[in-house]
N, C-alpha and C positions, 0 to 999 in steps of 0.2 A: 504494500499500500504506500502510495507517495505521501511524503510529508506535507504539512499545510502549505508551505510556500511553493514547493515543487507542484503540487496539485493545482494551485492557483495559476501558475504559469501554463500548465497543461490545459486547463480549462479555457484560458484566454486564447491560447493558440488554437484550440479546437473551434472556438467561435470564429476566429479569423479564417480557419480552414473551410468551414462550411460556407462562409460568405463568398470566398474566392472560388471554391469548387462549384457552388451553385451557378455562377456566371459562366465559367469556362466549360462546365458539363453541358449547359444549354447551348452555348456557342458552338461547341463541337457537334452537337446534335443537329443544329441548324445548317452548319457547313456540310455535314454528311447528307442531309435531306436535299441540299442544293446540288448534289452530285460530286462533292469533293471529299469523299470518305477517307482518302488516305492523308489529307492535310490535318496536321495537329501541331499545336504549339508545345514546346518542351517546358519542363518544370522551371528552368531558369528564365525562359522567356515570359512565362505567365507571372512569375514573381516580379520581374522587372516592370511589366505592364501594370500589375496590380498596385505597386506602390511608387512607381517612377524611380525606384532605386534598385541597384543590383545587390544580391546577397554577397556579403564579404567572403573572401577566400576561406574555405573550410568552415564557414559559419553553419551550425546546425539548422536545419529547417525549422525545428521547434523553437529555437531562439529567435529566428527571423520572424516567424508568425507571431510570437509573443510580443515582440517590440514593434510590429507593423501598426500604423495609425489607422486602424479600421474602427468604425463606430461599434461600440460594445455596450451591452446592458450595464447599468450601474444603479446607485441608489436613486437617482433622479429619473432614470429611464428604464422601465421594465421592458419586456419583449416588445410589446405593441408600440410604445413610444420610440424605442430604439429602431424598429423596423422602418419607420419613416426616414431616418438617417441612412440606414442601410440602403434603402431604395435610391436615395440621392447619390450615394457612393457608387452603387452599381451603374447608374446612368453615367457618372463620370468615367467609370471603368470602361463602359461601352465606347465612349468617345476616345479614350486612350488606346483602346484596341484598334479602332479605325485608324488612328494616326500611326500606330506602330506598324500596321500592315501596309499603309501607304508609304511610310518611310523605308520599309524593307522591300518594296516593289513586289508585293505578292500579287501575281497576275490572275485574272479570271474569276475572282470571287465576286458574285453578284451583290449589288447594293442592298437588295432586300433581305440579305442574311441578317442584317441588323434591325429590321423593322420591328420585331417583337422580342428581341433577345432579352432586353432589360426587364420587360414585364414577365416573361416566362422564368427568368432567373430569380425574381422575387418569390414567385410561386414555389420554385425548387428550394429556395432558402428556407421558407416556412416549413416545407416538408422535412428537410434535413434537421431543422431545429426541433420539431415535434419528436422525431426519432431520438435525438440526443436527450431531450427532456425525460423521455421514458426511462432512461438509464443513468443519467447524470443529474444529481439533486440540484446543482447550482442552476442548470438551465430550467428546471422545473420551478425553482424559487423565483427567478426573474420573470417567468411566464405568469406567475400567480400574483405579482405585485399589483397589477391593475385591478385584478379580481378582488383582492383583499381591500384595496382602496375603495372600491365601490360597494362591497357587500358586507364587510366585517364591521359590525357595530357593537360587538361584545367588549366588556371590560377585560382587558388582559390582567389576569390575576397575579402574575409575576413575570420577571424577565428571564426566567429559566428557559423560556421557549427559544431564545436565541442560542443558548447553549445546546439545546437538543438538536436544533437545525444544524449547527456547525459540527457537532459530534457525529451526526449521521453521515457526514461527508467522509469522515475518516475514522471509522469505528475501532480500529486497532490503535491502542494508546501506547506510543513508544516511551512514555514517561516524560518527566520534566527535567531539563538539565539542572545540574547542581547550582549554577549561578542564578537560576530563576526561581528556585524553591522558596527562598525568603520572600521574594516579591509575590509569588502566587499566594503564599500563606497571608501576607499582609493584605492583599486584595480581598481574599475570601473572609479574612477576619473582620473587615469593615462591615460585612453584612450582619454580623452579630452585635454591632454597636447599637445602643439605643439612639433614637433620632435626636434626643437631647441628653447630654452627659448626665449619668446618674449621680455624679458627684455634685451637681448643682441643685439645691432645693427649689421647689416650687411652692405654690400656695398651701398645699396640703401634702403631707408625706404619703397619703394614700394615692396620689396621682401616679399612674404607671405609664412609662413611655415605651411604646413597642420598639423593636429593633428595626433597622433599615429593611431587612428581608420581610418582616412581618407587615410593615406599613406601606411599602412602595406600591403604588398603582400606576401603571403605565398610562401616560397621557395621550390624547390625540395630537395630531401634528399636521402641518402643511409643509410641502417640500417644493423647491425650485432649483434650477440651475442658473447661477448668477450670470447676468448679462448686463449690457449698458442700460437696459430699460428696467432692471430690477430695483424696487424701492424697499430695501430690506428694513428700514426703520419705520415704515408707514403701515400701521395696523390695518387701515382700510384697503391698502393694496393687497395684503395677504388674504383678506376675506374673499377675494375673487378666485382664490385657489381651492381645490376640493379638500375637504377635511378627511383625514385618514386615521385609522386606529391600529395599524399593524406596525408599530415602531420597531419592535424586535426584528421582524422580517426585513424591514427596510435597512436597518443598521447592519444586519447580516449580509444583505445584498451589497452594501457599500464595501465592507471589508473583503468581500469576495471579488470585487471588481478592480480592474487595473487603474481606474481613476483614483482609487484610495491612496495610492503611493505617489501620486503626481501632484495633488493639491489637498489642502486640509478641508475637512467637512466643518462648516460653521453651524453650531447649534444655538439657536436663539430662544429667548424666553423672558417674560417680565420678572421682576423681583418676586421670589417665592414660587416660581413656577416648577421648581424641582430639578433644575439643571444639574446642581452639584450631586444630589442624591442619585440622579440617573447615571452620572459618570461613575459613581461608586458601584452601582449595580452592574453596569457594563463591564467595569474592570473585573468584577467578581465572576461573571458568567461567561466571559470569553474563554473557551477551553484552553487550559495551560499547555496542552500537548501540541497545539498548533499556533497559539497566539501568546506573545509575551507582552503583557499590558502594563504600562507605567502611567499612573495618574499623578498629575502635577497641579496642586492648588496654586494658582499664579499669585494669589494674595500672600503666599508664604515664601515666595522666592524673590531674588533680586529683580526689580522691575527693569533695570537697564542691562541685564546680563544677555549674552547670546542664547539662542534657543537651546543649543546643546548644553550650556552651563545650567540653564534653568531645569532641564530634564535631569541633569546629574543631581542638582539640589533636591528635586522631588524624590529621586531614588534614595538619597542619603536619608531623607526624613522617613521614608517608608520602611527602609530596611536597616536603619541605624548604621549606615555606611558600609553595609556588607557587600554591595554590588556596585561596580562602575558600568557606565554605559558602553564603553568600548568592549569590556569583558563580556557583558551580556550580549552585545551584538555578535561578537565573534563565536561564543559558545552556543548561540541559538541561530546560527546562520540559515538553518533549514526551516525556521519559523518566521511568521510575519510579526514584526514588532508594531504595537499599537500604542500611540501616545495620546493621552487625554489631558489637554491643557484647559483647566477649569478656571474661568473668571477673567476673560480678556478685559472686561470693563474695569475690573479692579486693578489690573495692570496699567491700563491707561490713566487711571486716576493717580496711581502712585508714581508714575514716571514723569519727571520734569523735562525729559527729552522727547523729541518727535518719534513716536512709535507707530505712526499711521501705516508704515510698511511692514508691520509685524507678520501679517499672513504671507506676504511676499518672502520674508525671511524664512518662514516655515517651508515654503516651496523650495527655496534654495537648500535648506537642510535636508529635505527629502531627496533632492536630486543628488546631493553629495553622498548620502547614504546608499542611494541606488547605484551610483558609480562604483561603490565598494561591494556591490552585490549584497547589500544589507537593506533592502527596501523597508520603508516604515510608513504606516498610515497614521494620520493625525486628525484628531477631533478637537475643536476649539469651542468652548462655550462662552456666551456673552449675553448681557442684557440687550434687548432689542433696540433700545433707544440710542445706544452708542455705536451700533453696527455700521452706520454711515460715516463714522470717523476713521475708518481704516480702508486701505485699498484691498478690496476682495478680488481674488483672481477670477477672471472670466472663465466660466465653465465649472467653477467650484460648486459643490452641493451645498445648499443652505436649507436647514430645517428650522422651523419655528414651532415651538411647543404650543399647543392650544390650551385653553382654559378647560377645567373639568366640566363635563356634562353631568346631568342629573344621576345617571347610572354610576359614574365614577365617584361622585360625591357620596352616594349611598355605599358603594364598596369601601371607600376610604373610612367612613364612619363606622362601618361594621368592624373593620380591623382595629380602629382606635378603641371602640367600646369593648371589644373582646379583651384587649390588654387591660381594661379597667373594670373587669368583672371578676368577682371571686370565683376561681375555678371549682371550689368545692360546693358552695351553695348556689352559685349562679346570680348572686345579687350584685348590683353595681356598687363599686367602692366609692364613687363620686357621682355627682349629678352629671348625666350624660347629655350630650347634644343630639337631638333627634334629627332625622332627615327633614321633617317638616320645618323645623326651626332654621336649619341651615339654608334650605331653599328659599326662605323669606329674605335671605341676604345674598343673592346670587353673585353680586359684585365682590363679595368677600369670600364666599364658599368656593368659588371657582378656581382659586389659587391654593395649592396645598399648604403653603406656609400660613396664610390667613385662615384657612379652614382649621388648622391646628390651634391658632390663637383663639379662634371662636370657641373651640372645644375646651381649651384651658380657661377661658373667661367664664363660660357656662359652668364649669366645675366648682366655681365658688358658690357657696350656699347663699350668699347675700348679693350676688350679681344682679343688677337691674336689667330689665329687658331692653335690648337695643331696638331703635326704630328701624323700620324696613329700609329706609334710605340712608342709614348711618354710613359715614364714610370710613375709610381706613383710619383717618386721623382720630375720629371719634372712638373706634375700637381700641386703638393704641392708648388713647388718653385713659380709657377705663382700665386697661391692663396695668399701665404704670401707676395710676392713682390707687388702684386696688392693692397692688403689691407693696407700694410704699406705705399705704396705710397700715397693712398687716405688720410690716417691718417696724413701724413706728410704735404700734400697739405692743408688739413682742418685746421691743427694747425697753418700753416703759413698764412692762410687767403687768399690763392690764389685759382683761379679756376682750374688751370692746373698745373701739376708738370713739372719740368725742369730737365735737365741732372744734374744740381747741387744738386738735391735732392737725387741722387743715393747713396751717401755716408751716408746720414741721414737714408735712407731706410735700408741700410746694417747694420747701427748701431742699429736701432730699432730691426731688426730681431735678430741680434747678442745678444742683451740684453735679448730678449725673450728666446733665446737658453740657457741662464744662468738659467732661470726659469726651462726649461726642465731638465737641468743637476742637478738642485737643487732637483727635484723629483727623478730623476734616481739614484743619488748617495746616497739618503736616503732610497731608496728602497720603496718609497711611490708614490701615485698618487695625493697627495695634497701637497701644500706648504704654509706656513703662510707668511704673509707680512714681519714680523720681520726677519724670517729665510732667506727669499729671499734678503731682504735689506743687511743682513750681508754678503751673498755670493757676491752681487754686489760690496760691499765695498772691500771685500778680493780680488776680481779679478780686482779691480780698474776700475769698469765699472758704478758706481752709478752717477758720474758727479754732485754730490750734497753734500753739507755739512749737509743735513737734517738727521733726525733720520732714522735708517735702515728701519723701518716699512713704513715710508713715501715714501722712495725711491721704495720699493717693491710695495706699493700701486699704485704709479704713473705709473709704468711700466705695471702692470697687468690690470689696469683700462682702458688701451688704446685699448685693443685687444678683438676681437670677439672670439678668440679661447680658452678663459678660462671663467669659471664661479665660483662664490664664495659662500661659506657657512659662515654664521656669527654666533658668540657666544659671550656672555658677561660672562667672568669667574668670575668677582667679581660684586656683585650688585652695580649699579651706576657707574661702571668702564667703561673703553673704550671698544668698540666693537672690537673683534679679528676676523679677516677674514682669511680663508684658500682658496686657489684656486686650480683648477684642469683643465686640458684640456678637452674640450667637447668630444674628443675621444683620446684613448691612442696613436694612430698613429701620431697625431699632435706632441706630445712630442718626440716620437721616431724619427720622421723626423728631428726635430730641433736638437736633440743630434747628429745624423749623420752629419747633415750640419755643426754643430760646429766643429766636428772632422775633416772634410775635410778642413775647413777654417784654423784651427790651423796647420794642416800638410802643407798646401800651404804656410802659413807664415813661417814655419820652412824651407821649401825648398827654398823660396825666399832669406832668410838670408843666408843659407848654401851655395847656389850655385850662388847667384846673385850679390854678393858684388864686389867692385873694387879690393879688396885684394885677390881675389881668393876663392877657396873652404875653408869652415869652418866646424867644427864639429857641427852637429845639436843641437840646444838649445831646449830641449824638456821639459822645466820646466812647462809650462802651460799644455801641453799634458799629462804629468805625473800627475799633480795635478787633472786633470779631469778624468783620466782613471785608477786611482789606488784604487778605492773604490768598484766598482761593476763590474761583468763580463758581457760583451756585449752579450756573447752567451746566457744569460738568457733571452734576448729580441731580438729574431732573426730579427724582422722587422728593428731594427737599423742597423744591419749588411747588410740587403738587401738594405736599403736606401743608406748606404755608398757606396756599390757596384754600385748602379745605378748612384749616383752623380759622382763617379769616372769615369764612362764611358762617362759622358758629357764633360770632360775636354779634352783639346788638347793633342795629343799624347806625345809631349815633356814634358808637365807638369805631365802627368801620369807617365812617365819614372822617373822624379825627385822624385815624391812621393814614388814610389816603392823603389828607392835607399834610401830615408830617412828611411822608415820603416825597410828595410833590415839592415841598419846600427844600428838602435835602438835595433833591435832584437840581434844583435851580442854583444851589449855592455850594455844591461839592468842590468846585474848583477854587473856592475862596474861603473855605472853612479854615479857622485858625488851628495851628497845631496844639495838641493837648499832651501834657506829660502825666495825666492821671493814671494811665495804664502802661506806662513805658516799659515796665518790667515784663510785660507779656510779649514774648518773642518766640513763638513756635517755629518761625523761620527767620532768616536774616532779613534785616530791614532793607527794603528796596522801594524807594519813594515812587518811582514810575509804576512799579507793579501794584503798589498799594492804591494809587489813584485810579489805575485801570480797573483793579478788582472791585473797589468800592463803588465806582460809578456804574460798572456793569451789573453788579448785584442790586443796586437801587432800581435800575431800569427793569431788571427781571422781576423783582418783587412787585413793582408797581403794576406790571402787566399781569401777574398772578392774581392780584387783587381786583382786577377788572373782569366782570362777568363776560363781556364780549371778547376778551383776549386781544383787544387792539385799542390803540390810543392815538390821538392826533400828535403829529410831530411837535407841535407847539408846547405840549405838556411834558415831553421827555427830553428835551435838550435844554441846556442851561439858560439860554435866552430865547428859545423858541424858534431859532433859525436853522435852515439847512446847513449853513456853514459850521455852526457849533456842533450839530449832530455829526457831521463829517469828522470833525476834529476829535469827538469822543470816540467814534468808531475806529479812527486811526490810532488813538491811544490804546484801545483794547488790543489791537494788533501788535503795537510796540511793547506793551507792558505785560501782557498775559503770556504764560507758557504756551507752546504750540497746541496742546490738546485743549486747554481752556479756551483759547481763541477759536479753535474749530467748533468747540461746543457752543460758543456764542453764535457763530455763523449758522449752526443747526437749530438754534432755539428761537431766533427772531428774524424777521424779514421786513424790508421797507417797501411800502407801496407808494411809488413816486407819484402816480396819477392822483391818488386820493390824499397824499401826505399822511399816511397812517403807518404806525409801527405795529406789526402784528406778531403775536406769540405763536408762530408756527414755523416748521422747517421750510426751506426752499422746495418748490414743487418738483423740481427735477429729481430729487431723491438721491443725488450723488454728492460726492465730496469734490467740489470745484471751488477751491478756497479763494483763488484770485477773483473769479467772477462773482462769487457770493459776497466777498468783501466790497467790491465795487458797487454792487446793488445795495447792500446794507448801508454803505456811506452815502448813498444818493447820487453816485457818479454814473448816471444812466448812459451817457455817451461812452465812457470807459468800459462799462459792463457790455455794451453792445459790441464794441471792438474785440474785447477779450473773448466773449462767447462766439462771435463768428470766427475768430482765429482758431478756437478749439475745434469748431465744427469742421473747418476746412483743413487744418493742419493735422489734428489729432483724430478726426472722424467721430467726434462726440456730437451727436445730433439732438440730445435730450436737454440741452441748456435752456432753450426758450420754451415758454409755456403758451397756452392759448391766448393770453392777454397780450403776447407779443407775436401775433400771428404772422406778420410779414417776415420777422427775423426767424421765426420758427421754420417757415417754409424755405427761406433762403439758406438756412443752415444745412439743408440737405440737397436742395436743387443745385446750388453752386458747385459743391464738390462732385455731385453726380454728373454735372456737365463737363467739368474740367479735369477731375482726377479719377474718382472711382464711384461705383454705385454703393451707397452706404447700406449697412445692415438695417439701420432704423430709419424709417421714412414716415413723415406725418401727412396723412391724407385728410386734411381738415378744411372744410369750406370756410370762407372769410366770415368772421363774426359781424354782427350789426355794427355800423359805424366805420367799417373799413372803407377807405377812399377808393374811388374808381381807379386812380393811378396805381395804388398798391395792388389791387386785384388784377389789373392788366399786366403789371410786371410779372406776377406769378403765372398768369396764363401763358405769356411768351416763354417763360422758362420751361413750363411743362411741354409746350409744343416743340421747343428745341430739343428737350430731353427725348421725346418720341422720335424726332427726325434723326438725331445724331446717335442716340444710345439704345435704341430698341433691341438690338441684338444682345446687349448686355443686361437687359432687364429679364427677370423671371416672368413667367406667364402671370402669376399672381400680382407681382408689382406692376407689370404693364396694365393689367386690368384695373388696378387701383388708380393708377395715373390717369388712364382714360376716363374712368368714372368721375374722378375729381374734375378733370378738364371739362367734361360735358356738363357738369353741375355748375361751372363758373362762367361759361360762355355759351351763347346760342349759335355762334359761328366759329367753331374751332378750325384750325389750319387744315385744309383738306389733305395736303401732302403728309402732314404728321400722322393723320389717321391712316392714310394709304400705306405708309411705311410700316406702322406698327401692326396692321392687319396682315400684311405680307410676311412680317416676321413671326407673328403669333396668330395664325388663322383660327385657332380655337377661341379666340376672343369673341367670335361671332356667336358661340354658344353661351358664353358667360354674359355678354352684353348684347342682346338681340337688337338694340337700337342701332348698333354699328352696321347692320344690314341695310340701312336706309341709304340708297344710292345718292340722295340729294346732299349728303354730308361730304361727298367727294367731288372734286373738280373733274368734269369729263374731259380728260386730256389723254393724248396718245401715250405719254410717258407713264401715266398711272395705269392704263390698260396693259401696256407692255410689261410693267413691273409685276402685275398680278398674273399675267400669262406665264411669266417665268416661275412664279410661285406654285402654280397649279399641280405639278407633279408631286410635290411634297405635302400636299394637303391631306390630312387624315380623313378616314371614312366618316367619322361622326360629324365633322363640320363641312364636308365637301358639298352637300346640297346648298347650304347657305352661301358658301363662297362662290359656287358656280352661278347662283342666281344673281349675286351682286356683280360678278364679273360680266355676265351677259348684259345686265342693265347698263353697266358703264360702257361696254362695247357699242351699244346702240346709241347711247347719249353722245359718245365721242365720234361715232360713225367711223370706227376703226376696229378692224378684225384681223389681228396678226395671224399669219399662217404658221402652222407647226413647223413646216420645213424651213421657212424663213428664219424662225427663231433658233432652230437647232444649229444653224450655221453661224450664229453670232459668237463672238469670242467673250471670254470673261472680262477683257478690258472694256468692252462695250457696257456690260452690266455694271461694272465698277464705276465707269464714268457716269452712267445714268444715275446711280445712287448718289454719287458725289454731287452732281448738280441738283438733284432733288433735295438733298439734305444740306446744301450749302448754308453757311451762317448768313450769307448776304441775301439768300432768297427770301422773298416775302410772298404775299398772296397774289402775285402777279401772273403773267401768262405762263402756260405750261411750257415745258421744254419740248422742243421739236425733235422727235426721235429720229427723223430722216437726217437732220443736220448732224446729230451725234454719230450716226452710222457713217456718214461720210468722213 
């Protein structure tokens, strides 16, 4: 039995074999039927034609077929989806075969040998595939992907299904290499961990936390192959893709495909969607006999390190430095290595260098490993909202985890409640969340993390019922308040809390918020005791003369929401502890809560004193918000908006007035020494101005229900010039990721002079263009966007509201350089000037005259349909050329059969006459009818013998004159003059 890696190569080669064999078997059958039974291409000739390359000297056929670039099934393309690409590839092979035979002067083969070869080859390919699927499990799995996507709606009870699938491919277990034993044990061991550390107390000692294996419920998902038109961060874009429920099968299909070792798979999800737990489960259930899996939590490794060094750090943590990557790769060369990089969003936050090319770095790492015959598959997880801040390789598989449906919520609750039921008597140990209660809060229960927090909240006997429309912020507020209240009561030695404890509860949560800011302002997810103690002292919140690390330890030790890692830096020295929140959203909520509390305090002082209105004192707010950009962690902004909406209307009005005032005077605010000891990062005056101004703008938009505001309220003096200066400051002062996060968080509507809290419509990372648009430099944005379209082939820059530029961004390169992959076929919106419409009409007509041969049938159909929708009198020559190049258009667009659309000229008739022999049977009646009508209208009937004697130079000259850039709608070309 072949090993996992060898089998994978054999399967890939087998698929390439049946594609190539299907075509050449049919080709030789057609040649034989034509009376040339002794003619046959040799193996090397077929290989050369199939890939336009020759096999290297002594290269094994299996190696050549494995490395051949043929369309193969993958995670994003099951059999049916891939068959479309195979069909296109076979058509190209058909053309290459013709060219090969022409170049080698093969005489006598009739032209009609190639008439149906490609169609018959696809039928043969399907037959060969079915035969293989009956005996090879991989082929069966790829064939079933579409079926599962359409029909499988059951809740997957566990992820063990992926292990069963992969083990069935290679049932004989050769054992795990010694270097991988520790890693395999570590991965399997994570399945027995409780979902929350048992060392951390919760509300009641009776609450039981299930293990990862017990609680994991496989979510639904959507999948795509990344292209220039993919909008990975746009939830609405994803909704147009089909929802699927066979995640285990899809991931199995990925690791079995050749695509897996060429580019990383990007796994997206919202906070709490279960991305990290899924990587733990995947690492545990990939069979160790065939797959060597390394899981790397990116939050726990160096954010600036090379990919290889990060993997090594992950190995060190998982195995206590028992295994090195080089040793592992060499000793398991016959296995496929799978690396799971968990938390790209956290890496981007922690890095103060530009890591937008991180996925490209992974591709280079994969290529280097493959060059050493050590191929590796990589899966990267990330929050959805930051996915547009990295360069995603074209063709990479992207999966977005879906929210839980009702069945999955029910299954999850069953597992949770089982863990909290007395196994002897069957009684519930705590109050349990019912399915009915959970489904009353679908916006909370649809995410695994929030569903667990709901269950924990309900477990408290004194928990008040949540309103049906309660936000995440409301749920988190109840959780923190409830737990802090119990801690206060416990520390005071009382059984019940009183109203007098409310200030202590607020103080406790407020101090914990400082811990959240300590992590946020350092761009990290951990904080040391000493660092936190210094922050508490600097903000005058330590309430203790003890050493800083003691103050930090006292605070963090009180709460369920953090857990610690310990290290002794000096032998025999004290233990150093660093803390992090159990989930990033806990810290994000606390940061938002602190911001709202500080703003409320500012408003109270500014508007509530006996001496009347005062200037807002923003010393503390500036201290907290001048280090990092809030836009880089969008949940903070969302929490802030939710908390703002819970306030009384009068208080909301005061907060808005405070922020408006701070925006007007941030450039002129006097320096304050009140909190000068608070220095989580080095003082950088430019960065501080940039971060503070950016955060004020983002917060003001979060407080606006319409998510948009007029420019006059968001720039210091209400002018475009001051807005431009502020946006330019952000670029100069913020680190690269923070600047990109601002570009992805807000846009500027120049026509209405509105600042809008939404990402750019193109859904891509186009920093220079987006900056010009945000700063209000419309002309510069147009020049940059058009340059990217023409030079870089990026056609998605302009949206519908820039219709002229959107159309020119693809018609100009189509006319002068290449036919773009992405083309916009959009009619002009209301208000478009006649001149703009006519300019695009002329471009489309020229495109049909000059480049019809380069357009696919579908693209040509779309261009013609758009042209007919924009003008009642299209250029007759343009229509004649495209009909001769694509006669099947008469079937797609019956209106093209109207002879009045064409100028009755001898040149047109002659060109159609030359086209007649190649017209297909389906469209021949329409073509002949149109041809006869034009012959009558032009009073010109070219004889067959006359045309057969004409030379290719004549036809070429005729086409050149018909499609000349200087030709307009004037008189037709005189065919007799051309002949002379």
